[in-house]
Backbone bond lengths (Angstrom), bond angles and torsions (degrees), N, CA, C in turn:
res aa  C-N    CA-C-N  psi(-1)  N-CA   C-N-CA  omega(-1)  CA-C   N-CA-C  phi
1 M - - - 1.447 - - 1.529 110.44 -
2 K 1.314 115.54 -43.25 1.462 119.32 -177.84 1.530 111.10 -55.09
3 Q 1.314 115.71 -42.56 1.463 120.80 179.59 1.525 110.67 -64.17
4 E 1.317 116.84 -43.29 1.466 121.31 179.58 1.530 110.96 -61.29
5 L 1.307 116.67 -40.79 1.461 120.83 -179.37 1.525 111.00 -67.81
6 A 1.317 116.28 -36.44 1.463 119.56 177.67 1.526 110.44 -67.16
7 V 1.322 116.83 -41.79 1.472 120.99 178.83 1.524 110.32 -61.27
8 R 1.324 115.92 -39.90 1.471 120.78 -178.87 1.532 112.17 -85.14
9 N 1.330 116.69 1.78 1.460 123.32 175.77 1.530 112.81 58.21
10 L 1.328 116.34 41.26 1.460 120.40 179.25 1.520 112.80 -91.00
11 I 1.304 117.75 -15.49 1.456 120.80 178.84 1.520 107.69 -93.44
12 A 1.337 114.56 105.36 1.463 120.36 -172.13 1.521 114.05 -102.61
13 S 1.314 117.26 -13.26 1.467 118.71 -174.55 1.527 110.80 -127.55
14 D 1.315 114.84 157.58 1.466 120.40 175.34 1.529 110.60 -63.98
15 D 1.338 116.58 -33.80 1.466 120.05 178.80 1.527 111.05 -62.06
16 A 1.319 116.99 -44.90 1.469 120.30 179.10 1.523 110.65 -67.41
17 A 1.328 117.66 -38.83 1.467 120.65 177.72 1.526 110.26 -61.07
18 A 1.318 117.28 -43.00 1.468 121.04 178.14 1.531 110.59 -64.32
19 F 1.322 116.00 -41.31 1.464 120.75 177.34 1.525 109.90 -57.18
20 F 1.330 117.14 -49.81 1.463 120.03 -176.03 1.522 112.71 -70.10
21 N 1.311 118.28 -29.97 1.464 119.80 174.47 1.527 110.35 -63.11
22 A 1.310 117.02 -47.74 1.466 121.13 179.06 1.522 110.90 -66.23
23 W 1.314 117.09 -41.11 1.462 122.63 179.73 1.530 110.51 -60.41
24 A 1.333 116.78 -45.11 1.466 121.27 -178.12 1.534 111.20 -62.24
25 I 1.319 117.16 -39.54 1.462 120.77 178.39 1.525 110.35 -62.95
26 D 1.330 116.60 -45.13 1.465 120.21 178.30 1.527 111.09 -63.67
27 E 1.317 117.74 -42.41 1.462 120.78 -178.45 1.527 111.22 -63.97
28 E 1.315 117.57 -35.48 1.471 120.40 175.87 1.526 110.45 -64.09
29 R 1.323 115.99 -40.92 1.459 120.22 177.75 1.526 110.85 -64.16
30 H 1.331 116.32 -39.01 1.465 120.11 177.51 1.529 110.07 -64.23
31 T 1.322 115.82 -42.35 1.468 120.12 178.88 1.524 110.19 -59.23
32 D 1.316 117.16 -43.37 1.469 120.71 178.26 1.530 110.44 -56.78
33 G 1.318 116.64 -43.05 1.468 120.60 179.22 1.509 112.16 -65.76
34 F 1.326 117.16 -42.76 1.463 119.85 179.09 1.527 110.69 -63.85
35 I 1.311 117.40 -35.75 1.462 120.17 177.56 1.524 110.05 -63.76
36 R 1.302 116.84 -41.51 1.477 119.64 177.36 1.523 110.92 -61.63
37 I 1.332 116.18 -41.94 1.462 119.94 179.51 1.529 110.20 -64.29
38 L 1.324 117.21 -44.08 1.467 119.85 178.89 1.525 111.46 -63.39
39 E 1.310 116.96 -34.90 1.471 119.68 174.99 1.528 110.12 -60.94
40 L 1.319 115.67 -38.86 1.457 120.61 -177.01 1.525 112.20 -74.60
41 V 1.317 117.48 -48.99 1.465 120.44 -171.90 1.526 113.69 -91.66
42 A 1.326 118.15 -22.13 1.458 120.05 -176.52 1.524 112.34 -116.75
43 D 1.317 116.41 5.90 1.458 121.57 178.16 1.531 112.02 53.61
44 G 1.333 115.62 40.03 1.463 120.20 176.66 1.512 110.01 -95.76
45 S 1.313 115.26 165.69 1.461 119.24 177.06 1.521 108.55 -106.54
46 E 1.324 115.58 146.92 1.463 119.16 -179.39 1.526 112.31 -56.42
47 P 1.330 120.26 -47.76 1.473 119.14 179.72 1.536 112.72 -58.66
48 D 1.340 115.99 -41.11 1.461 119.72 179.34 1.530 110.86 -65.53
49 L 1.321 116.23 -45.16 1.465 120.23 -179.51 1.526 111.11 -63.77
50 R 1.311 118.00 -41.70 1.474 120.97 178.09 1.528 110.75 -65.83
51 A 1.321 117.22 -38.35 1.467 120.16 177.74 1.529 110.44 -63.72
52 R 1.326 116.25 -40.18 1.470 119.72 177.82 1.525 111.16 -65.31
53 L 1.322 116.79 -37.94 1.464 119.96 176.70 1.530 111.05 -64.30
54 E 1.321 116.35 -41.01 1.469 120.79 -178.80 1.524 112.27 -64.97
55 T 1.326 117.16 -34.80 1.463 120.00 -176.75 1.528 112.83 -89.28
56 R 1.315 116.65 -8.82 1.469 120.31 179.33 1.522 109.77 -64.09
57 S 1.304 115.60 136.44 1.470 118.44 178.89 1.526 110.11 -79.10
58 H 1.302 114.61 149.33 1.462 122.38 178.31 1.525 106.64 -119.83
59 D 1.307 115.52 110.38 1.456 120.71 -177.14 1.525 108.83 -113.91
60 F 1.323 116.03 106.86 1.459 120.57 -178.81 1.527 112.29 -87.19
61 G 1.324 117.11 -4.86 1.461 120.75 -179.99 1.517 114.17 -51.83
62 P 1.348 118.10 -47.77 1.462 118.78 -178.36 1.528 114.83 -62.81
63 V 1.323 118.53 -26.27 1.464 119.67 -178.84 1.524 112.83 -103.57
64 F 1.321 116.79 -15.23 1.456 118.05 -172.16 1.525 113.20 -64.43
65 E 1.309 117.96 -29.76 1.468 119.17 178.78 1.526 112.18 -62.48
66 H 1.325 116.07 -17.93 1.462 120.39 179.53 1.526 112.14 -95.01
67 L 1.313 116.38 1.23 1.460 121.22 -178.86 1.525 109.42 -114.07
68 K 1.298 115.52 97.98 1.465 120.15 -178.26 1.521 112.01 -94.02
69 D 1.334 115.14 -33.71 1.458 121.40 -174.13 1.523 108.42 -165.97
70 E 1.318 115.82 -175.76 1.462 119.60 -178.66 1.528 111.89 -59.48
71 F 1.308 117.25 -38.25 1.465 121.05 179.63 1.526 111.11 -60.55
72 S 1.321 118.13 -51.70 1.468 119.98 -178.78 1.520 110.76 -65.25
73 L 1.323 117.15 -33.41 1.464 121.41 175.54 1.524 110.17 -61.51
74 M 1.318 117.66 -46.99 1.456 120.79 -178.44 1.525 111.46 -66.87
75 V 1.338 117.67 -34.37 1.465 120.01 175.41 1.526 109.35 -64.09
76 M 1.338 116.37 -44.21 1.460 119.90 179.20 1.528 110.53 -60.84
77 I 1.302 117.11 -43.93 1.466 120.89 -179.03 1.532 110.45 -65.34
78 A 1.329 117.21 -44.34 1.470 120.48 179.50 1.526 110.57 -57.75
79 F 1.327 116.25 -44.79 1.464 121.18 179.96 1.523 111.15 -69.66
80 D 1.307 117.33 -48.09 1.458 121.87 -177.01 1.528 111.76 -60.84
81 E 1.309 116.54 -44.39 1.467 119.89 -179.48 1.525 111.13 -66.40
82 M 1.334 117.00 -34.87 1.462 119.36 176.35 1.530 110.08 -66.83
83 C 1.327 116.51 -40.18 1.473 119.82 177.83 1.522 111.20 -61.63
84 T 1.317 117.06 -46.91 1.466 118.88 -178.05 1.523 111.20 -68.98
85 C 1.314 117.43 -34.01 1.469 120.97 175.04 1.531 109.51 -57.32
86 R 1.301 116.28 -48.97 1.460 120.85 -178.03 1.531 111.93 -70.94
87 A 1.326 117.08 -35.74 1.467 120.28 179.02 1.524 110.71 -66.06
88 Y 1.331 116.90 -44.59 1.464 119.34 178.08 1.525 110.38 -62.46
89 A 1.314 117.06 -39.90 1.464 119.97 178.63 1.533 110.45 -61.46
90 A 1.327 116.59 -39.02 1.464 120.49 178.95 1.529 112.02 -69.11
91 E 1.319 117.29 -21.28 1.463 121.57 -177.67 1.536 112.94 -95.35
92 K 1.317 117.39 9.86 1.471 120.36 179.38 1.529 112.81 -53.08
93 P 1.339 119.36 -42.40 1.476 118.25 -179.25 1.540 113.00 -57.57
94 F 1.324 117.03 -37.19 1.469 119.63 177.93 1.524 110.40 -61.87
95 Y 1.312 116.41 -49.31 1.464 120.15 -177.80 1.521 111.70 -66.06
96 D 1.332 116.50 -37.27 1.460 119.64 177.48 1.531 110.69 -64.95
97 A 1.335 116.76 -35.23 1.466 121.11 -179.26 1.527 112.39 -68.98
98 L 1.319 118.20 -13.72 1.461 120.19 177.55 1.522 111.09 -67.71
99 G 1.328 115.51 -17.51 1.453 119.77 174.53 1.515 114.74 76.04
100 N 1.306 116.23 17.30 1.458 119.76 -179.77 1.521 107.49 -125.93
101 N 1.307 117.28 112.82 1.461 122.46 -176.29 1.533 112.50 -59.58
102 T 1.320 116.73 -26.05 1.463 120.92 179.01 1.518 110.33 -59.76
103 F 1.334 116.98 -41.60 1.458 120.04 -178.61 1.521 111.69 -69.40
104 H 1.334 116.17 -34.23 1.467 120.05 176.17 1.534 109.93 -61.18
105 H 1.319 116.73 -46.40 1.468 120.40 179.76 1.525 111.01 -68.56
106 W 1.321 117.00 -38.71 1.460 120.91 177.80 1.527 109.98 -61.19
107 L 1.344 117.14 -43.68 1.461 120.47 -179.89 1.523 110.85 -62.62
108 R 1.327 117.27 -40.17 1.467 119.79 177.28 1.525 110.53 -59.39
109 E 1.322 117.21 -40.69 1.471 120.87 177.97 1.521 111.48 -65.99
110 V 1.325 117.33 -40.80 1.468 120.94 178.82 1.530 110.02 -63.19
111 I 1.311 116.75 -44.67 1.472 120.71 179.01 1.529 109.66 -59.57
112 A 1.316 116.76 -45.42 1.464 120.63 178.84 1.529 110.93 -63.01
113 D 1.330 117.10 -42.36 1.469 120.52 178.41 1.527 111.00 -59.98
114 E 1.334 116.39 -45.28 1.463 119.98 -178.39 1.539 110.56 -62.98
115 A 1.326 116.97 -40.39 1.465 120.53 177.55 1.523 110.87 -63.68
116 V 1.331 116.86 -42.53 1.468 120.84 178.30 1.527 110.40 -64.53
117 H 1.328 117.60 -42.09 1.469 119.77 178.25 1.526 110.87 -59.62
118 S 1.326 116.09 -44.38 1.465 119.26 179.01 1.524 110.43 -61.20
119 M 1.307 116.35 -46.69 1.467 119.68 -178.03 1.523 111.50 -67.09
120 N 1.335 118.00 -36.99 1.460 119.85 176.54 1.523 111.32 -63.49
121 A 1.327 117.11 -39.46 1.467 120.19 176.34 1.528 110.32 -64.94
122 V 1.330 116.45 -41.81 1.465 120.91 177.16 1.530 109.88 -60.13
123 N 1.314 116.66 -45.41 1.465 119.95 -179.14 1.523 111.62 -63.19
124 L 1.316 116.73 -37.12 1.461 119.54 176.84 1.527 110.45 -65.75
125 I 1.315 116.63 -42.05 1.475 121.02 177.07 1.530 109.70 -60.14
126 R 1.315 116.13 -47.20 1.468 120.16 -177.44 1.522 111.64 -64.69
127 A 1.318 116.77 -36.80 1.467 120.30 -177.08 1.529 112.49 -78.12
128 R 1.317 116.68 -40.62 1.472 119.82 -172.69 1.524 114.05 -100.91
129 Y 1.327 117.15 -23.78 1.472 119.97 -171.23 1.525 112.44 -129.90
130 H 1.329 116.38 35.44 1.473 119.66 -178.20 1.522 112.17 -57.68
131 D 1.329 117.12 -26.67 1.468 121.04 179.59 1.527 112.65 -75.85
132 R 1.337 117.68 -8.80 1.464 121.41 -178.21 1.529 112.63 -115.55
133 I 1.305 116.91 6.89 1.464 120.49 -176.56 1.534 111.79 -57.90
134 S 1.296 118.12 -30.94 1.465 120.69 179.52 1.528 112.49 -63.29
135 Q 1.320 118.56 -15.44 1.470 122.71 -179.64 1.529 112.87 -88.43
136 V 1.311 117.49 -12.74 1.467 121.41 -172.42 1.526 111.47 -59.78
137 G 1.319 118.12 -48.45 1.467 121.25 -177.76 1.517 112.40 -57.83
138 K 1.304 117.05 -43.85 1.473 120.93 -179.99 1.526 110.98 -64.60
139 I 1.324 117.10 -40.95 1.463 120.18 178.89 1.526 110.06 -63.42
140 I 1.321 117.11 -45.23 1.469 120.05 179.79 1.523 110.45 -64.47
141 D 1.326 117.99 -40.22 1.471 120.23 177.01 1.521 110.87 -59.08
142 N 1.318 117.01 -41.08 1.474 120.64 176.98 1.527 110.98 -64.46
143 L 1.324 116.90 -39.09 1.462 120.70 178.02 1.528 111.31 -64.86
144 I 1.314 116.69 -40.22 1.470 120.45 179.02 1.523 109.91 -64.03
145 R 1.323 117.30 -44.31 1.472 120.08 177.59 1.533 110.52 -60.91
146 A 1.307 116.63 -42.84 1.468 120.86 -178.73 1.523 111.86 -68.26
147 A 1.323 116.96 -34.18 1.467 120.70 -175.28 1.520 112.46 -61.34
148 T 1.312 117.36 -25.86 1.467 119.90 -178.10 1.523 112.22 -74.75
149 T 1.330 117.96 -17.81 1.464 120.16 -177.75 1.522 113.76 -117.68
150 L 1.328 117.51 -8.08 1.462 119.47 -178.84 1.520 110.27 -70.85
151 R 1.306 115.48 144.77 1.457 120.46 172.92 1.524 107.65 -99.89
152 Y 1.326 115.74 155.65 1.461 119.56 178.98 1.520 108.75 -61.58
153 S 1.319 115.63 129.66 1.466 118.56 -175.15 1.520 113.01 -135.69
154 G 1.325 117.33 15.25 1.454 120.78 174.54 1.508 114.67 66.64
155 T 1.323 117.49 32.74 1.463 121.05 -176.13 1.517 113.95 -98.07
156 F 1.296 118.83 -10.48 1.467 124.62 -175.41 1.524 112.53 72.46
157 V 1.314 118.56 4.75 1.465 121.23 172.67 1.518 109.03 -135.11
158 L 1.305 115.59 144.02 1.459 123.83 179.03 1.519 112.59 54.25
159 D 1.316 116.83 27.05 1.463 121.95 176.90 1.526 108.40 -89.83
160 Y 1.316 116.11 64.97 1.453 121.60 -173.79 1.519 110.27 -95.40
161 F 1.302 115.17 125.88 1.450 119.96 174.22 1.515 107.83 -149.96
162 G 1.289 115.54 154.41 1.457 120.91 -178.26 1.512 111.30 98.82
163 E 1.308 113.67 159.80 1.462 120.76 -175.62 1.512 113.42 -64.63
164 V 1.314 117.68 -25.15 1.456 120.78 -175.73 1.536 111.43 -64.12
165 Y 1.328 117.35 -27.40 1.468 121.21 179.70 1.526 109.63 -84.48
166 S 1.296 115.45 68.37 1.461 122.70 -178.38 1.524 110.60 -84.95
167 K 1.319 114.96 169.20 1.467 120.22 174.48 1.529 109.80 -59.50
168 E 1.318 116.03 -35.85 1.462 120.46 179.90 1.521 111.04 -65.50
169 L 1.334 117.26 -44.12 1.458 120.29 179.40 1.525 110.23 -62.07
170 L 1.314 117.40 -43.00 1.465 120.45 179.34 1.525 110.66 -64.00
171 A 1.338 117.03 -42.46 1.465 120.64 179.45 1.531 111.38 -66.05
172 E 1.332 116.94 -41.17 1.465 120.40 178.28 1.527 110.97 -65.61
173 S 1.313 116.56 -36.96 1.466 120.50 178.42 1.524 110.38 -67.34
174 R 1.327 116.27 -40.75 1.472 120.24 176.33 1.521 109.83 -58.81
175 L 1.321 115.78 -47.54 1.456 120.68 -178.60 1.532 111.08 -60.97
176 A 1.318 117.23 -42.73 1.463 120.87 179.93 1.524 111.06 -62.52
177 V 1.324 117.55 -44.24 1.468 120.62 179.25 1.523 109.92 -64.29
178 M 1.317 117.25 -43.69 1.467 120.47 -179.51 1.535 110.70 -63.18
179 R 1.325 117.04 -38.81 1.471 120.22 177.40 1.526 110.36 -64.75
180 N 1.331 116.33 -43.11 1.470 119.89 -179.13 1.527 111.15 -65.46
181 I 1.309 116.77 -38.84 1.462 119.84 179.67 1.524 111.06 -68.15
182 A 1.321 116.69 -33.08 1.464 121.22 -176.75 1.529 113.58 -77.90
183 K 1.338 117.44 -12.49 1.465 119.22 -179.76 1.521 110.10 -61.87
184 P 1.317 116.71 144.07 1.470 118.75 179.58 1.528 111.33 -63.93
185 V 1.308 115.16 143.36 1.468 120.85 177.15 1.520 107.76 -79.71
186 I 1.320 114.66 126.64 1.459 120.22 179.47 1.516 106.65 -102.34
187 G 1.285 117.05 125.27 1.455 117.45 -176.50 1.421 113.49 -150.43
């Protein structure tokens, strides 16, 4: 995703570039964990799973209409990371049922990472785009409407599938982001 955003020139500030550098490192670590889980539950091999990831197509067309500039990108990331944070939390019973305490601890770290990513995006919005905060709710509402019809496209955003991504989860995630954005800036 980071590469796609650079090609489309959506990263306009050093703050956003730093955010995406840190985000990409965390996402790679998450991918490593998911590969381990797939090895365990689906009897796959790491080389095969990595090869499948490499050949997977990444189609940003379905989400690009929601990315106008760095501000809309950061709103999307803040919302998306909050959604995945809550979705992973809802899936704890699955990970616990794997019977390996390592995955339970790994999932806790992923949930924490997703929450931090959302809050970091919120903080960037608050610091750089305080004059546009009134637009956040409308952008998230558009993302929620779009999420119901988007197909998985390997973009790392709005790739929602499974029962856990309910209307309630999306609404709760919207509310959490809006609350975080509305907090007073301490400086």
